[in-house]
PDB file of N, CA, C and O in Angstrom:
ATOM      1  N   UNK A   1      17.541  -3.624  -8.448  1.00  0.00           N
ATOM      2  CA  UNK A   1      16.492  -2.894  -8.345  1.00  0.00           C
ATOM      3  C   UNK A   1      16.534  -2.280  -9.900  1.00  0.00           C
ATOM      4  O   UNK A   1      17.363  -2.372 -10.805  1.00  0.00           O
ATOM      5  N   UNK A   2      15.195  -1.586  -9.769  1.00  0.00           N
ATOM      6  CA  UNK A   2      15.243  -1.056 -11.193  1.00  0.00           C
ATOM      7  C   UNK A   2      14.285   0.214 -11.094  1.00  0.00           C
ATOM      8  O   UNK A   2      13.220  -0.370 -11.295  1.00  0.00           O
ATOM      9  N   UNK A   3      13.937   1.532 -10.926  1.00  0.00           N
ATOM     10  CA  UNK A   3      13.005   2.718 -11.101  1.00  0.00           C
ATOM     11  C   UNK A   3      12.372   2.236 -12.031  1.00  0.00           C
ATOM     12  O   UNK A   3      13.175   2.290 -12.963  1.00  0.00           O
ATOM     13  N   UNK A   4      11.091   1.620 -12.553  1.00  0.00           N
ATOM     14  CA  UNK A   4      10.211   2.030 -13.658  1.00  0.00           C
ATOM     15  C   UNK A   4       9.444   2.598 -14.210  1.00  0.00           C
ATOM     16  O   UNK A   4       9.176   2.830 -15.389  1.00  0.00           O
ATOM     17  N   UNK A   5       8.925   2.925 -12.913  1.00  0.00           N
ATOM     18  CA  UNK A   5       7.779   4.969 -13.977  1.00  0.00           C
ATOM     19  C   UNK A   5       7.558   5.612 -12.358  1.00  0.00           C
ATOM     20  O   UNK A   5       7.741   5.188 -11.217  1.00  0.00           O
ATOM     21  N   UNK A   6       7.038   6.932 -13.008  1.00  0.00           N
ATOM     22  CA  UNK A   6       6.415   7.432 -11.073  1.00  0.00           C
ATOM     23  C   UNK A   6       4.951   7.281 -11.860  1.00  0.00           C
ATOM     24  O   UNK A   6       4.456   7.809 -12.856  1.00  0.00           O
ATOM     25  N   UNK A   7       4.579   6.424 -11.028  1.00  0.00           N
ATOM     26  CA  UNK A   7       2.674   6.226 -10.950  1.00  0.00           C
ATOM     27  C   UNK A   7       1.966   7.729 -10.568  1.00  0.00           C
ATOM     28  O   UNK A   7       2.352   8.859 -10.867  1.00  0.00           O
ATOM     29  N   UNK A   8       0.546   7.206  -9.636  1.00  0.00           N
ATOM     30  CA  UNK A   8      -0.151   8.585  -9.903  1.00  0.00           C
ATOM     31  C   UNK A   8       0.620   8.846  -8.004  1.00  0.00           C
ATOM     32  O   UNK A   8       1.623   9.076  -7.329  1.00  0.00           O
ATOM     33  N   UNK A   9       0.341   8.794  -8.007  1.00  0.00           N
ATOM     34  CA  UNK A   9       1.224   8.605  -6.397  1.00  0.00           C
ATOM     35  C   UNK A   9       2.006   7.984  -5.603  1.00  0.00           C
ATOM     36  O   UNK A   9       1.984   7.817  -4.383  1.00  0.00           O
ATOM     37  N   UNK A  10       2.639   7.686  -6.345  1.00  0.00           N
ATOM     38  CA  UNK A  10       3.833   6.468  -6.089  1.00  0.00           C
ATOM     39  C   UNK A  10       5.302   6.980  -7.051  1.00  0.00           C
ATOM     40  O   UNK A  10       5.375   7.629  -8.094  1.00  0.00           O
ATOM     41  N   UNK A  11       6.252   6.432  -6.271  1.00  0.00           N
ATOM     42  CA  UNK A  11       7.481   5.865  -7.433  1.00  0.00           C
ATOM     43  C   UNK A  11       7.886   4.310  -7.283  1.00  0.00           C
ATOM     44  O   UNK A  11       8.477   3.678  -6.407  1.00  0.00           O
ATOM     45  N   UNK A  12       7.138   3.874  -8.886  1.00  0.00           N
ATOM     46  CA  UNK A  12       7.183   2.208  -8.967  1.00  0.00           C
ATOM     47  C   UNK A  12       8.674   2.005  -9.355  1.00  0.00           C
ATOM     48  O   UNK A  12       9.463   2.351 -10.235  1.00  0.00           O
ATOM     49  N   UNK A  13       8.623   1.105  -7.989  1.00  0.00           N
ATOM     50  CA  UNK A  13      10.108   0.087  -8.325  1.00  0.00           C
ATOM     51  C   UNK A  13      10.081  -1.438  -8.447  1.00  0.00           C
ATOM     52  O   UNK A  13       9.114  -2.012  -7.945  1.00  0.00           O
ATOM     53  N   UNK A  14      10.997  -2.138  -9.035  1.00  0.00           N
ATOM     54  CA  UNK A  14      11.139  -3.192  -8.925  1.00  0.00           C
ATOM     55  C   UNK A  14      12.509  -3.663  -8.588  1.00  0.00           C
ATOM     56  O   UNK A  14      13.625  -3.142  -8.597  1.00  0.00           O
ATOM     57  N   UNK A  15      12.018  -4.860  -8.280  1.00  0.00           N
ATOM     58  CA  UNK A  15      12.959  -5.631  -6.986  1.00  0.00           C
ATOM     59  C   UNK A  15      13.508  -6.860  -7.560  1.00  0.00           C
ATOM     60  O   UNK A  15      12.616  -7.602  -7.973  1.00  0.00           O
ATOM     61  N   UNK A  16      14.709  -7.314  -7.719  1.00  0.00           N
ATOM     62  CA  UNK A  16      14.837  -8.853  -8.480  1.00  0.00           C
ATOM     63  C   UNK A  16      15.306  -9.139  -7.523  1.00  0.00           C
ATOM     64  O   UNK A  16      16.178  -8.363  -7.132  1.00  0.00           O
ATOM     65  N   UNK A  17      14.921 -10.703  -6.401  1.00  0.00           N
ATOM     66  CA  UNK A  17      15.531 -11.611  -5.905  1.00  0.00           C
ATOM     67  C   UNK A  17      15.734 -12.822  -6.777  1.00  0.00           C
ATOM     68  O   UNK A  17      15.252 -13.075  -7.881  1.00  0.00           O
ATOM     69  N   UNK A  18      16.984 -13.858  -5.635  1.00  0.00           N
ATOM     70  CA  UNK A  18      16.961 -14.978  -6.044  1.00  0.00           C
ATOM     71  C   UNK A  18      16.836 -16.394  -4.909  1.00  0.00           C
ATOM     72  O   UNK A  18      17.205 -16.302  -3.739  1.00  0.00           O
ATOM     73  N   UNK A  19      16.567 -16.984  -5.186  1.00  0.00           N
ATOM     74  CA  UNK A  19      15.985 -18.215  -3.792  1.00  0.00           C
ATOM     75  C   UNK A  19      16.907 -19.416  -4.354  1.00  0.00           C
ATOM     76  O   UNK A  19      17.528 -19.233  -5.401  1.00  0.00           O
ATOM     77  N   UNK A  20      16.982 -20.434  -3.782  1.00  0.00           N
ATOM     78  CA  UNK A  20      17.532 -21.746  -4.290  1.00  0.00           C
ATOM     79  C   UNK A  20      15.985 -22.760  -3.847  1.00  0.00           C
ATOM     80  O   UNK A  20      15.626 -23.850  -4.292  1.00  0.00           O
ATOM     81  N   UNK A  21      15.373 -21.908  -2.867  1.00  0.00           N
ATOM     82  CA  UNK A  21      13.702 -22.948  -2.625  1.00  0.00           C
ATOM     83  C   UNK A  21      13.056 -21.751  -2.539  1.00  0.00           C
ATOM     84  O   UNK A  21      13.159 -20.843  -1.714  1.00  0.00           O
ATOM     85  N   UNK A  22      11.971 -21.955  -4.087  1.00  0.00           N
ATOM     86  CA  UNK A  22      10.694 -21.994  -5.007  1.00  0.00           C
ATOM     87  C   UNK A  22       9.880 -21.617  -3.839  1.00  0.00           C
ATOM     88  O   UNK A  22       9.446 -20.527  -3.466  1.00  0.00           O
ATOM     89  N   UNK A  23       9.767 -23.084  -3.249  1.00  0.00           N
ATOM     90  CA  UNK A  23       8.701 -23.524  -2.314  1.00  0.00           C
ATOM     91  C   UNK A  23       7.941 -22.139  -1.662  1.00  0.00           C
ATOM     92  O   UNK A  23       6.817 -21.657  -1.798  1.00  0.00           O
ATOM     93  N   UNK A  24       8.863 -21.850  -1.069  1.00  0.00           N
ATOM     94  CA  UNK A  24       8.597 -20.861  -0.035  1.00  0.00           C
ATOM     95  C   UNK A  24       9.358 -19.037  -0.947  1.00  0.00           C
ATOM     96  O   UNK A  24       9.684 -18.075  -0.252  1.00  0.00           O
ATOM     97  N   UNK A  25       9.416 -19.036  -1.855  1.00  0.00           N
ATOM     98  CA  UNK A  25       8.909 -17.826  -2.720  1.00  0.00           C
ATOM     99  C   UNK A  25       8.065 -17.158  -2.296  1.00  0.00           C
ATOM    100  O   UNK A  25       8.472 -16.021  -2.538  1.00  0.00           O
ATOM    101  N   UNK A  26       6.775 -17.042  -1.624  1.00  0.00           N
ATOM    102  CA  UNK A  26       5.473 -15.952  -1.421  1.00  0.00           C
ATOM    103  C   UNK A  26       5.659 -15.470  -0.088  1.00  0.00           C
ATOM    104  O   UNK A  26       5.085 -14.484   0.374  1.00  0.00           O
ATOM    105  N   UNK A  27       6.587 -16.292   0.597  1.00  0.00           N
ATOM    106  CA  UNK A  27       7.055 -15.841   2.355  1.00  0.00           C
ATOM    107  C   UNK A  27       8.224 -14.986   2.101  1.00  0.00           C
ATOM    108  O   UNK A  27       8.249 -13.827   2.514  1.00  0.00           O
ATOM    109  N   UNK A  28       9.381 -15.611   1.312  1.00  0.00           N
ATOM    110  CA  UNK A  28      10.257 -13.851   1.008  1.00  0.00           C
ATOM    111  C   UNK A  28       9.819 -12.854   0.633  1.00  0.00           C
ATOM    112  O   UNK A  28      10.052 -11.749   1.122  1.00  0.00           O
ATOM    113  N   UNK A  29       8.714 -13.235  -0.821  1.00  0.00           N
ATOM    114  CA  UNK A  29       8.498 -11.284  -0.837  1.00  0.00           C
ATOM    115  C   UNK A  29       7.474 -10.891   0.242  1.00  0.00           C
ATOM    116  O   UNK A  29       6.766  -9.902   0.055  1.00  0.00           O
ATOM    117  N   UNK A  30       7.374 -11.572   1.286  1.00  0.00           N
ATOM    118  CA  UNK A  30       6.248 -10.476   1.675  1.00  0.00           C
ATOM    119  C   UNK A  30       7.260 -10.231   3.184  1.00  0.00           C
ATOM    120  O   UNK A  30       7.086  -9.171   3.785  1.00  0.00           O
ATOM    121  N   UNK A  31       8.223 -11.176   3.702  1.00  0.00           N
ATOM    122  CA  UNK A  31       8.939 -10.251   4.494  1.00  0.00           C
ATOM    123  C   UNK A  31      10.070  -9.557   3.452  1.00  0.00           C
ATOM    124  O   UNK A  31      10.908  -8.928   4.099  1.00  0.00           O
ATOM    125  N   UNK A  32      10.228  -9.531   2.441  1.00  0.00           N
ATOM    126  CA  UNK A  32      10.916  -8.293   1.938  1.00  0.00           C
ATOM    127  C   UNK A  32      10.060  -6.835   2.106  1.00  0.00           C
ATOM    128  O   UNK A  32      10.424  -5.671   2.274  1.00  0.00           O
ATOM    129  N   UNK A  33       8.775  -7.476   1.979  1.00  0.00           N
ATOM    130  CA  UNK A  33       8.309  -6.467   2.016  1.00  0.00           C
ATOM    131  C   UNK A  33       7.685  -4.960   3.017  1.00  0.00           C
ATOM    132  O   UNK A  33       7.306  -3.797   2.886  1.00  0.00           O
ATOM    133  N   UNK A  34       8.027  -6.432   4.405  1.00  0.00           N
ATOM    134  CA  UNK A  34       7.947  -5.693   5.474  1.00  0.00           C
ATOM    135  C   UNK A  34       9.225  -5.800   5.960  1.00  0.00           C
ATOM    136  O   UNK A  34       9.263  -5.271   7.071  1.00  0.00           O
ATOM    137  N   UNK A  35      10.007  -6.127   5.719  1.00  0.00           N
ATOM    138  CA  UNK A  35      11.715  -5.151   5.586  1.00  0.00           C
ATOM    139  C   UNK A  35      11.946  -4.010   5.070  1.00  0.00           C
ATOM    140  O   UNK A  35      12.858  -3.200   5.237  1.00  0.00           O
ATOM    141  N   UNK A  36      10.790  -4.025   4.253  1.00  0.00           N
ATOM    142  CA  UNK A  36      10.953  -2.368   3.250  1.00  0.00           C
ATOM    143  C   UNK A  36       9.879  -1.484   4.385  1.00  0.00           C
ATOM    144  O   UNK A  36      10.203  -0.517   5.075  1.00  0.00           O
ATOM    145  N   UNK A  37       8.850  -1.999   4.333  1.00  0.00           N
ATOM    146  CA  UNK A  37       7.818  -1.388   5.715  1.00  0.00           C
ATOM    147  C   UNK A  37       8.422  -0.538   6.960  1.00  0.00           C
ATOM    148  O   UNK A  37       8.052   0.563   7.366  1.00  0.00           O
ATOM    149  N   UNK A  38       9.441  -1.357   7.437  1.00  0.00           N
ATOM    150  CA  UNK A  38      10.113  -1.212   8.466  1.00  0.00           C
ATOM    151  C   UNK A  38      11.157   0.208   8.026  1.00  0.00           C
ATOM    152  O   UNK A  38      10.918   1.375   8.334  1.00  0.00           O
ATOM    153  N   UNK A  39      11.882  -0.098   7.540  1.00  0.00           N
ATOM    154  CA  UNK A  39      12.582   1.201   6.829  1.00  0.00           C
ATOM    155  C   UNK A  39      12.191   2.562   6.512  1.00  0.00           C
ATOM    156  O   UNK A  39      12.824   3.616   6.567  1.00  0.00           O
ATOM    157  N   UNK A  40      10.789   2.249   6.106  1.00  0.00           N
ATOM    158  CA  UNK A  40      10.108   3.421   5.585  1.00  0.00           C
ATOM    159  C   UNK A  40       9.955   3.931   6.905  1.00  0.00           C
ATOM    160  O   UNK A  40      10.381   5.026   7.272  1.00  0.00           O
ATOM    161  N   UNK A  41       9.182   2.909   7.785  1.00  0.00           N
ATOM    162  CA  UNK A  41       8.432   3.924   8.931  1.00  0.00           C
ATOM    163  C   UNK A  41      10.061   3.987   9.861  1.00  0.00           C
ATOM    164  O   UNK A  41      10.028   5.046  10.488  1.00  0.00           O
ATOM    165  N   UNK A  42      10.852   3.555  10.031  1.00  0.00           N
ATOM    166  CA  UNK A  42      12.534   3.843  10.903  1.00  0.00           C
ATOM    167  C   UNK A  42      12.939   5.582   9.888  1.00  0.00           C
ATOM    168  O   UNK A  42      13.490   6.537  10.436  1.00  0.00           O
ATOM    169  N   UNK A  43      12.658   5.579   8.950  1.00  0.00           N
ATOM    170  CA  UNK A  43      13.326   6.713   8.281  1.00  0.00           C
ATOM    171  C   UNK A  43      11.847   7.615   7.844  1.00  0.00           C
ATOM    172  O   UNK A  43      11.934   8.033   6.689  1.00  0.00           O
ATOM    173  N   UNK A  44      10.674   7.947   8.459  1.00  0.00           N
ATOM    174  CA  UNK A  44       9.548   8.617   8.271  1.00  0.00           C
ATOM    175  C   UNK A  44       8.984   8.949   7.042  1.00  0.00           C
ATOM    176  O   UNK A  44       8.216   9.857   6.723  1.00  0.00           O
ATOM    177  N   UNK A  45       9.599   7.883   6.295  1.00  0.00           N
ATOM    178  CA  UNK A  45       9.027   8.046   4.534  1.00  0.00           C
ATOM    179  C   UNK A  45       7.644   8.058   4.870  1.00  0.00           C
ATOM    180  O   UNK A  45       7.496   7.836   6.072  1.00  0.00           O
ATOM    181  N   UNK A  46       6.900   8.180   4.441  1.00  0.00           N
ATOM    182  CA  UNK A  46       5.489   7.634   4.132  1.00  0.00           C
ATOM    183  C   UNK A  46       4.892   7.863   2.694  1.00  0.00           C
ATOM    184  O   UNK A  46       5.086   8.683   1.797  1.00  0.00           O
ATOM    185  N   UNK A  47       3.989   6.652   2.900  1.00  0.00           N
ATOM    186  CA  UNK A  47       3.336   6.668   1.187  1.00  0.00           C
ATOM    187  C   UNK A  47       1.862   7.146   1.348  1.00  0.00           C
ATOM    188  O   UNK A  47       0.983   6.831   2.150  1.00  0.00           O
ATOM    189  N   UNK A  48       1.902   8.058   0.255  1.00  0.00           N
ATOM    190  CA  UNK A  48       0.772   8.895  -0.101  1.00  0.00           C
ATOM    191  C   UNK A  48      -0.362   7.657  -1.027  1.00  0.00           C
ATOM    192  O   UNK A  48      -0.147   7.160  -2.132  1.00  0.00           O
ATOM    193  N   UNK A  49      -1.401   7.463  -0.231  1.00  0.00           N
ATOM    194  CA  UNK A  49      -2.622   6.358  -0.801  1.00  0.00           C
ATOM    195  C   UNK A  49      -3.465   7.425  -1.834  1.00  0.00           C
ATOM    196  O   UNK A  49      -2.578   8.254  -2.039  1.00  0.00           O
ATOM    197  N   UNK A  50      -4.213   7.721  -2.320  1.00  0.00           N
ATOM    198  CA  UNK A  50      -5.014   8.316  -3.107  1.00  0.00           C
ATOM    199  C   UNK A  50      -6.477   8.596  -1.806  1.00  0.00           C
ATOM    200  O   UNK A  50      -6.816   8.062  -0.750  1.00  0.00           O
ATOM    201  N   UNK A  51      -6.774   9.266  -2.314  1.00  0.00           N
ATOM    202  CA  UNK A  51      -7.568  10.158  -1.319  1.00  0.00           C
ATOM    203  C   UNK A  51      -9.149   9.857  -2.147  1.00  0.00           C
ATOM    204  O   UNK A  51      -9.018   9.787  -3.369  1.00  0.00           O
ATOM    205  N   UNK A  52     -10.444   9.695  -1.686  1.00  0.00           N
ATOM    206  CA  UNK A  52     -11.573   9.735  -2.551  1.00  0.00           C
ATOM    207  C   UNK A  52     -12.860  10.441  -1.708  1.00  0.00           C
ATOM    208  O   UNK A  52     -13.502   9.833  -0.851  1.00  0.00           O
ATOM    209  N   UNK A  53     -13.027  11.363  -1.976  1.00  0.00           N
ATOM    210  CA  UNK A  53     -14.468  11.611  -1.410  1.00  0.00           C
ATOM    211  C   UNK A  53     -15.365  11.547  -2.570  1.00  0.00           C
ATOM    212  O   UNK A  53     -15.154  11.654  -3.778  1.00  0.00           O
ATOM    213  N   UNK A  54     -17.233  11.187  -1.344  1.00  0.00           N
ATOM    214  CA  UNK A  54     -18.197  11.212  -2.227  1.00  0.00           C
ATOM    215  C   UNK A  54     -19.197  12.204  -1.477  1.00  0.00           C
ATOM    216  O   UNK A  54     -19.311  12.520  -0.293  1.00  0.00           O
ATOM    217  N   UNK A  55     -19.675  12.463  -2.298  1.00  0.00           N
ATOM    218  CA  UNK A  55     -20.578  13.828  -2.364  1.00  0.00           C
ATOM    219  C   UNK A  55     -21.842  13.259  -2.881  1.00  0.00           C
ATOM    220  O   UNK A  55     -21.977  13.078  -4.091  1.00  0.00           O
ATOM    221  N   UNK A  56     -23.363  12.785  -1.500  1.00  0.00           N
ATOM    222  CA  UNK A  56     -24.426  12.808  -2.192  1.00  0.00           C
ATOM    223  C   UNK A  56     -24.893  13.676  -2.960  1.00  0.00           C
ATOM    224  O   UNK A  56     -23.992  14.495  -2.780  1.00  0.00           O
ATOM    225  N   UNK A  57     -25.739  14.301  -3.856  1.00  0.00           N
ATOM    226  CA  UNK A  57     -26.949  14.438  -4.438  1.00  0.00           C
ATOM    227  C   UNK A  57     -28.092  14.892  -2.945  1.00  0.00           C
ATOM    228  O   UNK A  57     -28.529  15.820  -2.263  1.00  0.00           O
ATOM    229  N   UNK A  58     -28.094  13.807  -3.102  1.00  0.00           N
ATOM    230  CA  UNK A  58     -29.485  13.661  -1.979  1.00  0.00           C
ATOM    231  C   UNK A  58     -29.073  12.847  -0.741  1.00  0.00           C
ATOM    232  O   UNK A  58     -29.100  11.619  -0.823  1.00  0.00           O
ATOM    233  N   UNK A  59     -28.718  13.409   0.328  1.00  0.00           N
ATOM    234  CA  UNK A  59     -28.070  12.968   1.224  1.00  0.00           C
ATOM    235  C   UNK A  59     -29.091  12.077   1.770  1.00  0.00           C
ATOM    236  O   UNK A  59     -30.202  12.297   1.287  1.00  0.00           O
ATOM    237  N   UNK A  60     -29.037  10.939   2.815  1.00  0.00           N
ATOM    238  CA  UNK A  60     -30.186  10.185   3.011  1.00  0.00           C
ATOM    239  C   UNK A  60     -29.861  10.813   4.825  1.00  0.00           C
ATOM    240  O   UNK A  60     -28.843  11.278   5.338  1.00  0.00           O
ATOM    241  N   UNK A  61     -31.392  10.517   5.438  1.00  0.00           N
ATOM    242  CA  UNK A  61     -30.631  11.243   6.655  1.00  0.00           C
ATOM    243  C   UNK A  61     -31.082  10.654   7.158  1.00  0.00           C
ATOM    244  O   UNK A  61     -32.291  10.609   6.931  1.00  0.00           O
ATOM    245  N   UNK A  62     -30.411   9.520   8.476  1.00  0.00           N
ATOM    246  CA  UNK A  62     -30.940   8.882   9.653  1.00  0.00           C
ATOM    247  C   UNK A  62     -31.188   8.848  10.834  1.00  0.00           C
ATOM    248  O   UNK A  62     -30.174   8.904  11.529  1.00  0.00           O
ATOM    249  N   UNK A  63     -32.095   8.780  11.358  1.00  0.00           N
ATOM    250  CA  UNK A  63     -33.029   9.323  12.341  1.00  0.00           C
ATOM    251  C   UNK A  63     -33.040   8.278  13.453  1.00  0.00           C
ATOM    252  O   UNK A  63     -33.635   7.207  13.339  1.00  0.00           O
ATOM    253  N   UNK A  64     -32.176   8.736  14.808  1.00  0.00           N
ATOM    254  CA  UNK A  64     -32.662   7.980  15.902  1.00  0.00           C
ATOM    255  C   UNK A  64     -33.677   7.629  17.091  1.00  0.00           C
ATOM    256  O   UNK A  64     -34.044   8.533  17.841  1.00  0.00           O
ATOM    257  N   UNK A  65     -34.179   6.171  17.281  1.00  0.00           N
ATOM    258  CA  UNK A  65     -35.544   5.422  17.352  1.00  0.00           C
ATOM    259  C   UNK A  65     -35.553   6.125  18.574  1.00  0.00           C
ATOM    260  O   UNK A  65     -34.547   6.167  19.283  1.00  0.00           O
ATOM    261  N   UNK A  66     -36.623   6.686  18.878  1.00  0.00           N
ATOM    262  CA  UNK A  66     -36.862   7.296  20.288  1.00  0.00           C
ATOM    263  C   UNK A  66     -37.689   6.496  21.476  1.00  0.00           C
ATOM    264  O   UNK A  66     -38.328   6.749  22.497  1.00  0.00           O
ATOM    265  N   UNK A  67     -37.207   5.213  20.572  1.00  0.00           N
ATOM    266  CA  UNK A  67     -37.631   3.976  22.224  1.00  0.00           C
ATOM    267  C   UNK A  67     -36.551   3.980  22.501  1.00  0.00           C
ATOM    268  O   UNK A  67     -36.165   3.357  23.490  1.00  0.00           O
TER     269      UNK A  67
END
């Protein structure tokens, strides 16, 4: 594993692994991500996601149909 950089809302690591069966490499990568996520949850590690706020200059008013 290598610590690559500080991201906007992250610490960026690179994980290296080897497999004898390259046909299943995408499944293995998915399993590794699930395992890492599970360990993060067990240890109460939260990943901050960027928050985007949308502000309307001219808000749209939606009225309920009276019928």
